[in-house]
PDB file of N, CA, C and O in Angstrom:
ATOM      1  N   MET A   1      80.534  22.105 107.288  1.00  0.00           N
ATOM      2  CA  MET A   1      79.434  21.732 106.416  1.00  0.00           C
ATOM      3  C   MET A   1      79.393  22.681 105.217  1.00  0.00           C
ATOM      4  O   MET A   1      79.706  23.866 105.334  1.00  0.00           O
ATOM      5  N   LYS A   2      79.011  22.153 104.098  1.00  0.00           N
ATOM      6  CA  LYS A   2      78.894  22.899 102.858  1.00  0.00           C
ATOM      7  C   LYS A   2      77.813  23.979 102.969  1.00  0.00           C
ATOM      8  O   LYS A   2      76.778  23.757 103.597  1.00  0.00           O
ATOM      9  N   ASN A   3      78.054  25.158 102.356  1.00  0.00           N
ATOM     10  CA  ASN A   3      77.042  26.212 102.346  1.00  0.00           C
ATOM     11  C   ASN A   3      75.838  25.789 101.533  1.00  0.00           C
ATOM     12  O   ASN A   3      75.956  25.112 100.512  1.00  0.00           O
ATOM     13  N   LYS A   4      74.673  26.204 102.011  1.00  0.00           N
ATOM     14  CA  LYS A   4      73.449  25.906 101.282  1.00  0.00           C
ATOM     15  C   LYS A   4      73.227  26.935 100.190  1.00  0.00           C
ATOM     16  O   LYS A   4      73.476  28.125 100.378  1.00  0.00           O
ATOM     17  N   PHE A   5      72.755  26.460  99.046  1.00  0.00           N
ATOM     18  CA  PHE A   5      72.364  27.338  97.958  1.00  0.00           C
ATOM     19  C   PHE A   5      70.938  27.821  98.237  1.00  0.00           C
ATOM     20  O   PHE A   5      70.132  27.094  98.817  1.00  0.00           O
ATOM     21  N   GLU A   6      70.640  29.030  97.825  1.00  0.00           N
ATOM     22  CA  GLU A   6      69.275  29.532  97.918  1.00  0.00           C
ATOM     23  C   GLU A   6      68.450  28.869  96.812  1.00  0.00           C
ATOM     24  O   GLU A   6      68.938  28.687  95.696  1.00  0.00           O
ATOM     25  N   VAL A   7      67.212  28.512  97.119  1.00  0.00           N
ATOM     26  CA  VAL A   7      66.317  27.914  96.130  1.00  0.00           C
ATOM     27  C   VAL A   7      65.286  28.975  95.736  1.00  0.00           C
ATOM     28  O   VAL A   7      64.548  29.485  96.579  1.00  0.00           O
ATOM     29  N   VAL A   8      65.250  29.297  94.431  1.00  0.00           N
ATOM     30  CA  VAL A   8      64.363  30.338  93.915  1.00  0.00           C
ATOM     31  C   VAL A   8      63.391  29.704  92.925  1.00  0.00           C
ATOM     32  O   VAL A   8      63.808  29.047  91.970  1.00  0.00           O
ATOM     33  N   TRP A   9      62.093  29.902  93.155  1.00  0.00           N
ATOM     34  CA  TRP A   9      61.047  29.336  92.308  1.00  0.00           C
ATOM     35  C   TRP A   9      60.585  30.378  91.298  1.00  0.00           C
ATOM     36  O   TRP A   9      60.295  31.515  91.670  1.00  0.00           O
ATOM     37  N   SER A  10      60.514  30.001  90.025  1.00  0.00           N
ATOM     38  CA  SER A  10      59.985  30.890  88.987  1.00  0.00           C
ATOM     39  C   SER A  10      58.465  30.962  89.119  1.00  0.00           C
ATOM     40  O   SER A  10      57.847  30.137  89.793  1.00  0.00           O
ATOM     41  N   GLU A  11      57.877  31.959  88.465  1.00  0.00           N
ATOM     42  CA  GLU A  11      56.416  32.077  88.446  1.00  0.00           C
ATOM     43  C   GLU A  11      55.785  30.808  87.864  1.00  0.00           C
ATOM     44  O   GLU A  11      54.788  30.302  88.380  1.00  0.00           O
ATOM     45  N   GLU A  12      56.383  30.308  86.787  1.00  0.00           N
ATOM     46  CA  GLU A  12      55.850  29.099  86.151  1.00  0.00           C
ATOM     47  C   GLU A  12      55.877  27.909  87.104  1.00  0.00           C
ATOM     48  O   GLU A  12      54.906  27.156  87.187  1.00  0.00           O
ATOM     49  N   SER A  13      56.976  27.739  87.815  1.00  0.00           N
ATOM     50  CA  SER A  13      57.076  26.593  88.724  1.00  0.00           C
ATOM     51  C   SER A  13      56.088  26.716  89.884  1.00  0.00           C
ATOM     52  O   SER A  13      55.557  25.710  90.356  1.00  0.00           O
ATOM     53  N   ILE A  14      55.841  27.934  90.341  1.00  0.00           N
ATOM     54  CA  ILE A  14      54.855  28.143  91.405  1.00  0.00           C
ATOM     55  C   ILE A  14      53.460  27.807  90.885  1.00  0.00           C
ATOM     56  O   ILE A  14      52.677  27.152  91.573  1.00  0.00           O
ATOM     57  N   GLU A  15      53.153  28.255  89.673  1.00  0.00           N
ATOM     58  CA  GLU A  15      51.857  27.948  89.074  1.00  0.00           C
ATOM     59  C   GLU A  15      51.679  26.442  88.887  1.00  0.00           C
ATOM     60  O   GLU A  15      50.606  25.901  89.156  1.00  0.00           O
ATOM     61  N   GLN A  16      52.737  25.767  88.423  1.00  0.00           N
ATOM     62  CA  GLN A  16      52.659  24.319  88.219  1.00  0.00           C
ATOM     63  C   GLN A  16      52.406  23.592  89.542  1.00  0.00           C
ATOM     64  O   GLN A  16      51.561  22.699  89.604  1.00  0.00           O
ATOM     65  N   SER A  17      53.125  23.963  90.587  1.00  0.00           N
ATOM     66  CA  SER A  17      52.927  23.296  91.881  1.00  0.00           C
ATOM     67  C   SER A  17      51.535  23.579  92.426  1.00  0.00           C
ATOM     68  O   SER A  17      50.914  22.698  93.022  1.00  0.00           O
ATOM     69  N   ASP A  18      51.030  24.813  92.229  1.00  0.00           N
ATOM     70  CA  ASP A  18      49.664  25.134  92.653  1.00  0.00           C
ATOM     71  C   ASP A  18      48.638  24.277  91.916  1.00  0.00           C
ATOM     72  O   ASP A  18      47.672  23.809  92.518  1.00  0.00           O
ATOM     73  N   GLN A  19      48.845  24.070  90.617  1.00  0.00           N
ATOM     74  CA  GLN A  19      47.932  23.228  89.841  1.00  0.00           C
ATOM     75  C   GLN A  19      47.941  21.790  90.347  1.00  0.00           C
ATOM     76  O   GLN A  19      46.895  21.146  90.434  1.00  0.00           O
ATOM     77  N   ILE A  20      49.117  21.299  90.675  1.00  0.00           N
ATOM     78  CA  ILE A  20      49.216  19.931  91.204  1.00  0.00           C
ATOM     79  C   ILE A  20      48.494  19.835  92.540  1.00  0.00           C
ATOM     80  O   ILE A  20      47.767  18.873  92.789  1.00  0.00           O
ATOM     81  N   ILE A  21      48.689  20.817  93.388  1.00  0.00           N
ATOM     82  CA  ILE A  21      48.024  20.824  94.698  1.00  0.00           C
ATOM     83  C   ILE A  21      46.510  20.881  94.532  1.00  0.00           C
ATOM     84  O   ILE A  21      45.787  20.160  95.220  1.00  0.00           O
ATOM     85  N   GLN A  22      46.022  21.729  93.627  1.00  0.00           N
ATOM     86  CA  GLN A  22      44.581  21.813  93.377  1.00  0.00           C
ATOM     87  C   GLN A  22      44.039  20.469  92.873  1.00  0.00           C
ATOM     88  O   GLN A  22      42.964  20.026  93.277  1.00  0.00           O
ATOM     89  N   TYR A  23      44.801  19.841  91.989  1.00  0.00           N
ATOM     90  CA  TYR A  23      44.389  18.534  91.480  1.00  0.00           C
ATOM     91  C   TYR A  23      44.310  17.516  92.623  1.00  0.00           C
ATOM     92  O   TYR A  23      43.341  16.764  92.721  1.00  0.00           O
ATOM     93  N   LEU A  24      45.316  17.494  93.469  1.00  0.00           N
ATOM     94  CA  LEU A  24      45.327  16.546  94.579  1.00  0.00           C
ATOM     95  C   LEU A  24      44.141  16.782  95.517  1.00  0.00           C
ATOM     96  O   LEU A  24      43.510  15.831  95.979  1.00  0.00           O
ATOM     97  N   TYR A  25      43.844  18.046  95.791  1.00  0.00           N
ATOM     98  CA  TYR A  25      42.682  18.359  96.633  1.00  0.00           C
ATOM     99  C   TYR A  25      41.379  17.890  95.987  1.00  0.00           C
ATOM    100  O   TYR A  25      40.491  17.389  96.677  1.00  0.00           O
ATOM    101  N   SER A  26      41.262  18.050  94.662  1.00  0.00           N
ATOM    102  CA  SER A  26      40.005  17.702  93.999  1.00  0.00           C
ATOM    103  C   SER A  26      39.824  16.196  93.806  1.00  0.00           C
ATOM    104  O   SER A  26      38.700  15.695  93.848  1.00  0.00           O
ATOM    105  N   LYS A  27      40.923  15.475  93.595  1.00  0.00           N
ATOM    106  CA  LYS A  27      40.817  14.044  93.273  1.00  0.00           C
ATOM    107  C   LYS A  27      41.225  13.122  94.420  1.00  0.00           C
ATOM    108  O   LYS A  27      40.814  11.962  94.455  1.00  0.00           O
ATOM    109  N   TRP A  28      42.021  13.619  95.346  1.00  0.00           N
ATOM    110  CA  TRP A  28      42.534  12.765  96.400  1.00  0.00           C
ATOM    111  C   TRP A  28      42.175  13.341  97.755  1.00  0.00           C
ATOM    112  O   TRP A  28      41.021  13.697  97.993  1.00  0.00           O
ATOM    113  N   SER A  29      43.138  13.435  98.634  1.00  0.00           N
ATOM    114  CA  SER A  29      42.841  13.927  99.980  1.00  0.00           C
ATOM    115  C   SER A  29      43.902  14.927 100.432  1.00  0.00           C
ATOM    116  O   SER A  29      44.934  15.117  99.789  1.00  0.00           O
ATOM    117  N   GLU A  30      43.604  15.547 101.551  1.00  0.00           N
ATOM    118  CA  GLU A  30      44.556  16.487 102.147  1.00  0.00           C
ATOM    119  C   GLU A  30      45.862  15.774 102.500  1.00  0.00           C
ATOM    120  O   GLU A  30      46.942  16.360 102.430  1.00  0.00           O
ATOM    121  N   LYS A  31      45.746  14.530 102.869  1.00  0.00           N
ATOM    122  CA  LYS A  31      46.932  13.720 103.186  1.00  0.00           C
ATOM    123  C   LYS A  31      47.881  13.661 101.991  1.00  0.00           C
ATOM    124  O   LYS A  31      49.095  13.779 102.157  1.00  0.00           O
ATOM    125  N   GLU A  32      47.338  13.480 100.794  1.00  0.00           N
ATOM    126  CA  GLU A  32      48.165  13.432  99.578  1.00  0.00           C
ATOM    127  C   GLU A  32      48.812  14.789  99.296  1.00  0.00           C
ATOM    128  O   GLU A  32      49.947  14.855  98.824  1.00  0.00           O
ATOM    129  N   VAL A  33      48.093  15.854  99.585  1.00  0.00           N
ATOM    130  CA  VAL A  33      48.657  17.204  99.408  1.00  0.00           C
ATOM    131  C   VAL A  33      49.863  17.370 100.326  1.00  0.00           C
ATOM    132  O   VAL A  33      50.909  17.852  99.891  1.00  0.00           O
ATOM    133  N   PHE A  34      49.729  16.979 101.578  1.00  0.00           N
ATOM    134  CA  PHE A  34      50.840  17.108 102.517  1.00  0.00           C
ATOM    135  C   PHE A  34      52.027  16.233 102.121  1.00  0.00           C
ATOM    136  O   PHE A  34      53.180  16.626 102.298  1.00  0.00           O
ATOM    137  N   LYS A  35      51.743  15.053 101.587  1.00  0.00           N
ATOM    138  CA  LYS A  35      52.833  14.190 101.091  1.00  0.00           C
ATOM    139  C   LYS A  35      53.593  14.883  99.964  1.00  0.00           C
ATOM    140  O   LYS A  35      54.824  14.880  99.936  1.00  0.00           O
ATOM    141  N   PHE A  36      52.839  15.481  99.030  1.00  0.00           N
ATOM    142  CA  PHE A  36      53.461  16.191  97.910  1.00  0.00           C
ATOM    143  C   PHE A  36      54.294  17.368  98.413  1.00  0.00           C
ATOM    144  O   PHE A  36      55.417  17.571  97.951  1.00  0.00           O
ATOM    145  N   LEU A  37      53.758  18.142  99.348  1.00  0.00           N
ATOM    146  CA  LEU A  37      54.502  19.280  99.901  1.00  0.00           C
ATOM    147  C   LEU A  37      55.769  18.824 100.613  1.00  0.00           C
ATOM    148  O   LEU A  37      56.797  19.499 100.553  1.00  0.00           O
ATOM    149  N   LYS A  38      55.697  17.680 101.288  1.00  0.00           N
ATOM    150  CA  LYS A  38      56.895  17.141 101.950  1.00  0.00           C
ATOM    151  C   LYS A  38      57.943  16.732 100.918  1.00  0.00           C
ATOM    152  O   LYS A  38      59.136  16.960 101.117  1.00  0.00           O
ATOM    153  N   VAL A  39      57.500  16.129  99.819  1.00  0.00           N
ATOM    154  CA  VAL A  39      58.423  15.748  98.744  1.00  0.00           C
ATOM    155  C   VAL A  39      59.122  16.992  98.189  1.00  0.00           C
ATOM    156  O   VAL A  39      60.331  16.975  97.956  1.00  0.00           O
ATOM    157  N   LEU A  40      58.359  18.073  97.978  1.00  0.00           N
ATOM    158  CA  LEU A  40      58.969  19.318  97.488  1.00  0.00           C
ATOM    159  C   LEU A  40      59.973  19.874  98.485  1.00  0.00           C
ATOM    160  O   LEU A  40      61.057  20.310  98.096  1.00  0.00           O
ATOM    161  N   LYS A  41      59.624  19.863  99.760  1.00  0.00           N
ATOM    162  CA  LYS A  41      60.528  20.375 100.803  1.00  0.00           C
ATOM    163  C   LYS A  41      61.792  19.513 100.875  1.00  0.00           C
ATOM    164  O   LYS A  41      62.895  20.047 100.981  1.00  0.00           O
ATOM    165  N   ASP A  42      61.644  18.205 100.818  1.00  0.00           N
ATOM    166  CA  ASP A  42      62.802  17.310 100.845  1.00  0.00           C
ATOM    167  C   ASP A  42      63.708  17.570  99.643  1.00  0.00           C
ATOM    168  O   ASP A  42      64.932  17.590  99.768  1.00  0.00           O
ATOM    169  N   PHE A  43      63.083  17.770  98.467  1.00  0.00           N
ATOM    170  CA  PHE A  43      63.861  18.097  97.262  1.00  0.00           C
ATOM    171  C   PHE A  43      64.655  19.383  97.477  1.00  0.00           C
ATOM    172  O   PHE A  43      65.850  19.429  97.186  1.00  0.00           O
ATOM    173  N   GLU A  44      64.002  20.424  97.983  1.00  0.00           N
ATOM    174  CA  GLU A  44      64.689  21.694  98.241  1.00  0.00           C
ATOM    175  C   GLU A  44      65.879  21.501  99.188  1.00  0.00           C
ATOM    176  O   GLU A  44      66.965  22.027  98.947  1.00  0.00           O
ATOM    177  N   ASP A  45      65.663  20.751 100.251  1.00  0.00           N
ATOM    178  CA  ASP A  45      66.729  20.523 101.230  1.00  0.00           C
ATOM    179  C   ASP A  45      67.934  19.829 100.595  1.00  0.00           C
ATOM    180  O   ASP A  45      69.078  20.216 100.833  1.00  0.00           O
ATOM    181  N   ILE A  46      67.672  18.815  99.795  1.00  0.00           N
ATOM    182  CA  ILE A  46      68.758  18.049  99.171  1.00  0.00           C
ATOM    183  C   ILE A  46      69.493  18.880  98.134  1.00  0.00           C
ATOM    184  O   ILE A  46      70.721  18.955  98.146  1.00  0.00           O
ATOM    185  N   VAL A  47      68.732  19.509  97.228  1.00  0.00           N
ATOM    186  CA  VAL A  47      69.355  20.234  96.115  1.00  0.00           C
ATOM    187  C   VAL A  47      70.077  21.492  96.610  1.00  0.00           C
ATOM    188  O   VAL A  47      71.023  21.943  95.964  1.00  0.00           O
ATOM    189  N   SER A  48      69.660  22.057  97.723  1.00  0.00           N
ATOM    190  CA  SER A  48      70.336  23.245  98.245  1.00  0.00           C
ATOM    191  C   SER A  48      71.727  22.919  98.785  1.00  0.00           C
ATOM    192  O   SER A  48      72.604  23.781  98.824  1.00  0.00           O
ATOM    193  N   ILE A  49      71.919  21.682  99.197  1.00  0.00           N
ATOM    194  CA  ILE A  49      73.231  21.245  99.712  1.00  0.00           C
ATOM    195  C   ILE A  49      74.059  20.580  98.618  1.00  0.00           C
ATOM    196  O   ILE A  49      75.270  20.787  98.535  1.00  0.00           O
ATOM    197  N   PHE A  50      73.409  19.789  97.788  1.00  0.00           N
ATOM    198  CA  PHE A  50      74.077  19.056  96.708  1.00  0.00           C
ATOM    199  C   PHE A  50      73.451  19.421  95.358  1.00  0.00           C
ATOM    200  O   PHE A  50      72.701  18.623  94.796  1.00  0.00           O
ATOM    201  N   PRO A  51      73.743  20.600  94.837  1.00  0.00           N
ATOM    202  CA  PRO A  51      73.055  21.075  93.629  1.00  0.00           C
ATOM    203  C   PRO A  51      73.296  20.237  92.378  1.00  0.00           C
ATOM    204  O   PRO A  51      72.490  20.287  91.448  1.00  0.00           O
ATOM    205  N   GLU A  52      74.365  19.482  92.332  1.00  0.00           N
ATOM    206  CA  GLU A  52      74.675  18.695  91.136  1.00  0.00           C
ATOM    207  C   GLU A  52      74.314  17.220  91.288  1.00  0.00           C
ATOM    208  O   GLU A  52      74.775  16.381  90.513  1.00  0.00           O
ATOM    209  N   ILE A  53      73.493  16.907  92.282  1.00  0.00           N
ATOM    210  CA  ILE A  53      73.147  15.516  92.556  1.00  0.00           C
ATOM    211  C   ILE A  53      72.276  14.907  91.448  1.00  0.00           C
ATOM    212  O   ILE A  53      72.329  13.701  91.207  1.00  0.00           O
ATOM    213  N   TYR A  54      71.485  15.734  90.786  1.00  0.00           N
ATOM    214  CA  TYR A  54      70.602  15.238  89.727  1.00  0.00           C
ATOM    215  C   TYR A  54      71.267  15.422  88.368  1.00  0.00           C
ATOM    216  O   TYR A  54      72.061  16.344  88.186  1.00  0.00           O
ATOM    217  N   PRO A  55      70.951  14.557  87.420  1.00  0.00           N
ATOM    218  CA  PRO A  55      71.639  14.596  86.116  1.00  0.00           C
ATOM    219  C   PRO A  55      71.250  15.808  85.269  1.00  0.00           C
ATOM    220  O   PRO A  55      70.153  16.355  85.381  1.00  0.00           O
ATOM    221  N   GLU A  56      72.204  16.202  84.414  1.00  0.00           N
ATOM    222  CA  GLU A  56      71.918  17.278  83.464  1.00  0.00           C
ATOM    223  C   GLU A  56      70.914  16.798  82.443  1.00  0.00           C
ATOM    224  O   GLU A  56      70.898  15.625  82.070  1.00  0.00           O
ATOM    225  N   SER A  57      70.078  17.711  81.994  1.00  0.00           N
ATOM    226  CA  SER A  57      69.082  17.408  80.969  1.00  0.00           C
ATOM    227  C   SER A  57      69.782  17.098  79.657  1.00  0.00           C
ATOM    228  O   SER A  57      70.765  17.741  79.289  1.00  0.00           O
ATOM    229  N   GLU A  58      69.258  16.104  78.964  1.00  0.00           N
ATOM    230  CA  GLU A  58      69.778  15.790  77.632  1.00  0.00           C
ATOM    231  C   GLU A  58      69.156  16.725  76.591  1.00  0.00           C
ATOM    232  O   GLU A  58      69.670  16.862  75.481  1.00  0.00           O
ATOM    233  N   ILE A  59      68.061  17.356  76.959  1.00  0.00           N
ATOM    234  CA  ILE A  59      67.329  18.222  76.036  1.00  0.00           C
ATOM    235  C   ILE A  59      67.871  19.646  76.060  1.00  0.00           C
ATOM    236  O   ILE A  59      68.026  20.267  75.009  1.00  0.00           O
ATOM    237  N   LYS A  60      68.159  20.165  77.244  1.00  0.00           N
ATOM    238  CA  LYS A  60      68.577  21.559  77.365  1.00  0.00           C
ATOM    239  C   LYS A  60      69.823  21.661  78.247  1.00  0.00           C
ATOM    240  O   LYS A  60      69.769  21.390  79.446  1.00  0.00           O
ATOM    241  N   LYS A  61      70.937  22.052  77.642  1.00  0.00           N
ATOM    242  CA  LYS A  61      72.226  22.167  78.327  1.00  0.00           C
ATOM    243  C   LYS A  61      72.145  23.165  79.487  1.00  0.00           C
ATOM    244  O   LYS A  61      71.550  24.234  79.357  1.00  0.00           O
ATOM    245  N   GLY A  62      72.745  22.806  80.609  1.00  0.00           N
ATOM    246  CA  GLY A  62      72.771  23.675  81.775  1.00  0.00           C
ATOM    247  C   GLY A  62      71.599  23.478  82.721  1.00  0.00           C
ATOM    248  O   GLY A  62      71.591  24.010  83.831  1.00  0.00           O
ATOM    249  N   TYR A  63      70.623  22.721  82.284  1.00  0.00           N
ATOM    250  CA  TYR A  63      69.464  22.437  83.123  1.00  0.00           C
ATOM    251  C   TYR A  63      69.606  21.031  83.688  1.00  0.00           C
ATOM    252  O   TYR A  63      70.259  20.170  83.098  1.00  0.00           O
ATOM    253  N   ARG A  64      68.986  20.817  84.832  1.00  0.00           N
ATOM    254  CA  ARG A  64      69.000  19.507  85.468  1.00  0.00           C
ATOM    255  C   ARG A  64      67.574  19.046  85.707  1.00  0.00           C
ATOM    256  O   ARG A  64      66.661  19.851  85.884  1.00  0.00           O
ATOM    257  N   LYS A  65      67.405  17.729  85.708  1.00  0.00           N
ATOM    258  CA  LYS A  65      66.079  17.140  85.888  1.00  0.00           C
ATOM    259  C   LYS A  65      66.099  16.218  87.092  1.00  0.00           C
ATOM    260  O   LYS A  65      66.874  15.263  87.158  1.00  0.00           O
ATOM    261  N   ALA A  66      65.225  16.528  88.048  1.00  0.00           N
ATOM    262  CA  ALA A  66      65.094  15.709  89.246  1.00  0.00           C
ATOM    263  C   ALA A  66      63.713  15.064  89.246  1.00  0.00           C
ATOM    264  O   ALA A  66      62.699  15.761  89.292  1.00  0.00           O
ATOM    265  N   VAL A  67      63.673  13.754  89.195  1.00  0.00           N
ATOM    266  CA  VAL A  67      62.397  13.037  89.310  1.00  0.00           C
ATOM    267  C   VAL A  67      62.096  12.959  90.802  1.00  0.00           C
ATOM    268  O   VAL A  67      62.742  12.216  91.541  1.00  0.00           O
ATOM    269  N   ILE A  68      61.100  13.737  91.236  1.00  0.00           N
ATOM    270  CA  ILE A  68      60.811  13.787  92.677  1.00  0.00           C
ATOM    271  C   ILE A  68      59.774  12.751  93.093  1.00  0.00           C
ATOM    272  O   ILE A  68      59.794  12.257  94.220  1.00  0.00           O
ATOM    273  N   ILE A  69      58.878  12.431  92.182  1.00  0.00           N
ATOM    274  CA  ILE A  69      57.981  11.281  92.320  1.00  0.00           C
ATOM    275  C   ILE A  69      57.810  10.715  90.914  1.00  0.00           C
ATOM    276  O   ILE A  69      58.163  11.367  89.932  1.00  0.00           O
ATOM    277  N   LYS A  70      57.282   9.535  90.822  1.00  0.00           N
ATOM    278  CA  LYS A  70      57.188   8.856  89.522  1.00  0.00           C
ATOM    279  C   LYS A  70      56.534   9.737  88.454  1.00  0.00           C
ATOM    280  O   LYS A  70      56.933   9.692  87.290  1.00  0.00           O
ATOM    281  N   GLN A  71      55.539  10.532  88.835  1.00  0.00           N
ATOM    282  CA  GLN A  71      54.802  11.319  87.865  1.00  0.00           C
ATOM    283  C   GLN A  71      55.360  12.726  87.631  1.00  0.00           C
ATOM    284  O   GLN A  71      55.034  13.347  86.620  1.00  0.00           O
ATOM    285  N   ILE A  72      56.186  13.238  88.533  1.00  0.00           N
ATOM    286  CA  ILE A  72      56.595  14.646  88.483  1.00  0.00           C
ATOM    287  C   ILE A  72      58.120  14.792  88.535  1.00  0.00           C
ATOM    288  O   ILE A  72      58.800  14.180  89.359  1.00  0.00           O
ATOM    289  N   SER A  73      58.629  15.629  87.619  1.00  0.00           N
ATOM    290  CA  SER A  73      60.046  16.010  87.644  1.00  0.00           C
ATOM    291  C   SER A  73      60.148  17.517  87.834  1.00  0.00           C
ATOM    292  O   SER A  73      59.241  18.270  87.478  1.00  0.00           O
ATOM    293  N   VAL A  74      61.265  17.937  88.399  1.00  0.00           N
ATOM    294  CA  VAL A  74      61.563  19.352  88.564  1.00  0.00           C
ATOM    295  C   VAL A  74      62.720  19.685  87.633  1.00  0.00           C
ATOM    296  O   VAL A  74      63.731  18.983  87.610  1.00  0.00           O
ATOM    297  N   ILE A  75      62.566  20.760  86.865  1.00  0.00           N
ATOM    298  CA  ILE A  75      63.628  21.235  85.986  1.00  0.00           C
ATOM    299  C   ILE A  75      64.236  22.461  86.635  1.00  0.00           C
ATOM    300  O   ILE A  75      63.527  23.416  86.955  1.00  0.00           O
ATOM    301  N   TYR A  76      65.568  22.439  86.835  1.00  0.00           N
ATOM    302  CA  TYR A  76      66.236  23.553  87.512  1.00  0.00           C
ATOM    303  C   TYR A  76      67.615  23.782  86.911  1.00  0.00           C
ATOM    304  O   TYR A  76      68.142  22.955  86.167  1.00  0.00           O
ATOM    305  N   SER A  77      68.179  24.932  87.258  1.00  0.00           N
ATOM    306  CA  SER A  77      69.552  25.234  86.869  1.00  0.00           C
ATOM    307  C   SER A  77      70.271  25.832  88.083  1.00  0.00           C
ATOM    308  O   SER A  77      69.650  26.244  89.063  1.00  0.00           O
ATOM    309  N   ILE A  78      71.593  25.862  87.978  1.00  0.00           N
ATOM    310  CA  ILE A  78      72.431  26.404  89.053  1.00  0.00           C
ATOM    311  C   ILE A  78      73.053  27.690  88.537  1.00  0.00           C
ATOM    312  O   ILE A  78      73.733  27.694  87.511  1.00  0.00           O
ATOM    313  N   GLU A  79      72.813  28.786  89.257  1.00  0.00           N
ATOM    314  CA  GLU A  79      73.368  30.077  88.851  1.00  0.00           C
ATOM    315  C   GLU A  79      73.751  30.887  90.083  1.00  0.00           C
ATOM    316  O   GLU A  79      72.909  31.175  90.933  1.00  0.00           O
ATOM    317  N   ASN A  80      75.029  31.252  90.172  1.00  0.00           N
ATOM    318  CA  ASN A  80      75.508  32.155  91.229  1.00  0.00           C
ATOM    319  C   ASN A  80      75.043  31.767  92.633  1.00  0.00           C
ATOM    320  O   ASN A  80      74.383  32.555  93.310  1.00  0.00           O
ATOM    321  N   GLU A  81      75.376  30.592  93.054  1.00  0.00           N
ATOM    322  CA  GLU A  81      75.042  30.117  94.404  1.00  0.00           C
ATOM    323  C   GLU A  81      73.534  30.040  94.654  1.00  0.00           C
ATOM    324  O   GLU A  81      73.083  30.125  95.796  1.00  0.00           O
ATOM    325  N   ALA A  82      72.763  29.880  93.583  1.00  0.00           N
ATOM    326  CA  ALA A  82      71.311  29.739  93.714  1.00  0.00           C
ATOM    327  C   ALA A  82      70.827  28.606  92.819  1.00  0.00           C
ATOM    328  O   ALA A  82      71.391  28.338  91.759  1.00  0.00           O
ATOM    329  N   ILE A  83      69.784  27.962  93.268  1.00  0.00           N
ATOM    330  CA  ILE A  83      69.099  26.942  92.487  1.00  0.00           C
ATOM    331  C   ILE A  83      67.845  27.614  91.941  1.00  0.00           C
ATOM    332  O   ILE A  83      66.995  28.069  92.706  1.00  0.00           O
ATOM    333  N   LEU A  84      67.732  27.677  90.617  1.00  0.00           N
ATOM    334  CA  LEU A  84      66.567  28.284  89.987  1.00  0.00           C
ATOM    335  C   LEU A  84      65.631  27.184  89.501  1.00  0.00           C
ATOM    336  O   LEU A  84      65.965  26.436  88.582  1.00  0.00           O
ATOM    337  N   ILE A  85      64.462  27.090  90.119  1.00  0.00           N
ATOM    338  CA  ILE A  85      63.467  26.105  89.727  1.00  0.00           C
ATOM    339  C   ILE A  85      62.680  26.710  88.567  1.00  0.00           C
ATOM    340  O   ILE A  85      62.009  27.729  88.731  1.00  0.00           O
ATOM    341  N   HIS A  86      62.766  26.082  87.399  1.00  0.00           N
ATOM    342  CA  HIS A  86      62.117  26.632  86.210  1.00  0.00           C
ATOM    343  C   HIS A  86      60.694  26.119  86.036  1.00  0.00           C
ATOM    344  O   HIS A  86      59.788  26.891  85.724  1.00  0.00           O
ATOM    345  N   THR A  87      60.494  24.816  86.238  1.00  0.00           N
ATOM    346  CA  THR A  87      59.157  24.261  86.063  1.00  0.00           C
ATOM    347  C   THR A  87      59.059  22.885  86.706  1.00  0.00           C
ATOM    348  O   THR A  87      60.065  22.243  87.007  1.00  0.00           O
ATOM    349  N   LEU A  88      57.833  22.457  86.906  1.00  0.00           N
ATOM    350  CA  LEU A  88      57.552  21.080  87.285  1.00  0.00           C
ATOM    351  C   LEU A  88      56.972  20.432  86.046  1.00  0.00           C
ATOM    352  O   LEU A  88      56.160  21.039  85.348  1.00  0.00           O
ATOM    353  N   PHE A  89      57.374  19.227  85.770  1.00  0.00           N
ATOM    354  CA  PHE A  89      57.043  18.559  84.511  1.00  0.00           C
ATOM    355  C   PHE A  89      56.338  17.247  84.812  1.00  0.00           C
ATOM    356  O   PHE A  89      56.827  16.436  85.598  1.00  0.00           O
ATOM    357  N   ASP A  90      55.190  17.044  84.184  1.00  0.00           N
ATOM    358  CA  ASP A  90      54.464  15.783  84.309  1.00  0.00           C
ATOM    359  C   ASP A  90      55.153  14.762  83.402  1.00  0.00           C
ATOM    360  O   ASP A  90      55.160  14.922  82.181  1.00  0.00           O
ATOM    361  N   ASN A  91      55.717  13.740  83.979  1.00  0.00           N
ATOM    362  CA  ASN A  91      56.488  12.743  83.224  1.00  0.00           C
ATOM    363  C   ASN A  91      55.642  11.938  82.249  1.00  0.00           C
ATOM    364  O   ASN A  91      56.178  11.236  81.392  1.00  0.00           O
ATOM    365  N   ARG A  92      54.328  12.037  82.375  1.00  0.00           N
ATOM    366  CA  ARG A  92      53.460  11.273  81.476  1.00  0.00           C
ATOM    367  C   ARG A  92      53.173  12.013  80.185  1.00  0.00           C
ATOM    368  O   ARG A  92      52.531  11.458  79.293  1.00  0.00           O
ATOM    369  N   GLN A  93      53.631  13.256  80.058  1.00  0.00           N
ATOM    370  CA  GLN A  93      53.377  14.000  78.817  1.00  0.00           C
ATOM    371  C   GLN A  93      54.583  13.975  77.905  1.00  0.00           C
ATOM    372  O   GLN A  93      55.678  13.594  78.319  1.00  0.00           O
ATOM    373  N   ASP A  94      54.385  14.378  76.680  1.00  0.00           N
ATOM    374  CA  ASP A  94      55.435  14.419  75.664  1.00  0.00           C
ATOM    375  C   ASP A  94      56.394  15.567  75.991  1.00  0.00           C
ATOM    376  O   ASP A  94      55.947  16.710  76.086  1.00  0.00           O
ATOM    377  N   PRO A  95      57.687  15.310  76.165  1.00  0.00           N
ATOM    378  CA  PRO A  95      58.642  16.372  76.514  1.00  0.00           C
ATOM    379  C   PRO A  95      58.745  17.455  75.455  1.00  0.00           C
ATOM    380  O   PRO A  95      59.182  18.564  75.760  1.00  0.00           O
ATOM    381  N   GLU A  96      58.359  17.171  74.232  1.00  0.00           N
ATOM    382  CA  GLU A  96      58.387  18.191  73.171  1.00  0.00           C
ATOM    383  C   GLU A  96      57.324  19.258  73.388  1.00  0.00           C
ATOM    384  O   GLU A  96      57.438  20.369  72.870  1.00  0.00           O
ATOM    385  N   ASN A  97      56.288  18.918  74.157  1.00  0.00           N
ATOM    386  CA  ASN A  97      55.223  19.879  74.428  1.00  0.00           C
ATOM    387  C   ASN A  97      55.575  20.682  75.654  1.00  0.00           C
ATOM    388  O   ASN A  97      54.809  21.555  76.061  1.00  0.00           O
TER     389      ASN A  97
END
């Protein structure tokens, strides 16, 4: 079996995921929070084994964009046997912002 890459979350990506979780708690239910956390865990599992499975960003060379749910994408890069999660991106906003 292929070696797993380590997944490293930046401060920004941790803050973004915390904001999403807080939003889900305030507007939805605990069930939705757990669904979101499962989606993040599934993403980590997949990308740690197949780091190039998601397409390269057209905006920033060397970065990849994974749409994990319709509203949220994860921006990451591959460096030295590690997956660096840079940010979570709300797909409904302008990418220039």
